[in-house]
Phi, psi and omega in degrees: 000151179259119181283154174301142183202149176292344178256121181294155176273124181261135173236152185272353180196165174293325178301320179298331177278313188285339181269013177232173181266025183300322185277343188303125177074005183266159168259105194250130171257121178260120176239063191238007186085171185275335186301316181280356187300324180303327180296341183266000184308314183293344180271355182299329181271343185258348180208170177257109186259135173236152179223138171255124183232167174288151180282079177221153179299319181300312181296317180296315179298317180297318180294316179295319178297328180281002175099006178279135176270159186297338178278358178241022179232145170222131181254111181222143175262127177295161005281154180243131183290160176302318183297316180291318178301311181300313182298320180296313180298320180291317180302317182269001180052051183290135176250345183209133177242134175244127181222160173270149176301119184222353181066193182298318180301330180268005177081016181298323179294323178292317178299319179298315180299313182292323178300317179294314181301318186262357182069034181262139177287140180236124176245129179249124175271115184291153175290143176292144178283142181241127177265103180280131182293330178218140178222148176200156171247007181261116183299324180296318178296320179296318179296314179298320178299315180297316179300319183283348182246007177262131182275000000 
């Protein structure tokens, strides 16, 4: 089990989370977008899953298809205030939050604050590292690269 901590627990992938018993028996809030929700289908019977998704038909359909019922979904567009985040976690009696690494723009700092206040475990799924073949901060080099790679 992962204890509540002011420092979130980082995992490198959803597989690293789903292939362990971290979610078992927990009341879990997923703030990971709609695309990975299908991967959590098998956990619907072993834990109580809630998902926060963007307010779009696509996201709602994907969540329902993944086995989420309408009473375990909330559609909100970020940013979300500390007060609303706290109220949502308290209303649903959340014991564990799973989020993607998003930094301040994605509300990661707010989730961390609320997790500490409420004693809720926070798991952050890190972004995959990308090895870019070429990088530059010089616009001229970028333009030349584009010109040489356009057919």
